[in-house]
C-alpha positions in Angstrom: 46.3 -24.6 2.5 44.0 -26.3 5.1 46.2 -24.9 7.9 45.9 -21.3 6.5 42.1 -21.6 6.2 41.7 -23.1 9.7 44.0 -20.5 11.2 42.1 -17.7 9.5 38.8 -19.0 10.8 40.1 -19.3 14.4 41.5 -15.8 14.3 38.3 -14.3 13.0 36.2 -16.1 15.5 38.5 -14.8 18.3 38.0 -11.2 17.0 34.2 -11.6 16.9 34.2 -13.1 20.4 36.3 -10.2 21.6 34.0 -7.7 20.1 30.9 -9.3 21.5 32.3 -9.6 25.0 33.6 -5.9 24.7 30.0 -4.8 24.0 28.7 -6.6 27.1 31.1 -4.9 29.5 29.8 -1.7 31.2 31.4 1.5 30.1 34.4 2.8 32.1 34.0 5.9 34.2 36.2 7.9 31.9 34.2 7.0 28.7 31.7 9.6 27.5 28.1 8.8 28.0 26.4 7.0 25.0 24.1 8.9 22.8 20.4 8.7 23.5 18.3 6.5 21.3 15.8 8.4 19.2 14.2 5.4 17.5 10.8 5.8 19.2 10.7 9.5 18.4 11.5 8.9 14.7 8.9 6.0 14.4 6.3 8.3 16.0 7.0 11.0 13.5 6.8 8.5 10.7 3.4 7.2 12.0 2.0 10.7 12.2 3.3 11.5 8.7 1.7 8.3 7.3 -1.6 9.1 9.1 -1.7 12.6 7.6 -0.8 11.2 4.2 -3.7 8.7 4.3 -6.1 11.4 5.5 -5.1 13.8 2.7 -5.3 11.1 0.0 -8.8 10.0 1.0 
């Protein structure tokens, strides 16, 4: 039982390590370009919406 538990932990840590190292590698030339991050745009819209809401409620 201990061997199975230890073996499972070792395999899962190898998978996690492989995923983390895979994310750090630069994309290959054939891979499509990653999508643009729109987080700042969405947070700006949320801030404007909250500002309008506060203005209308006062």
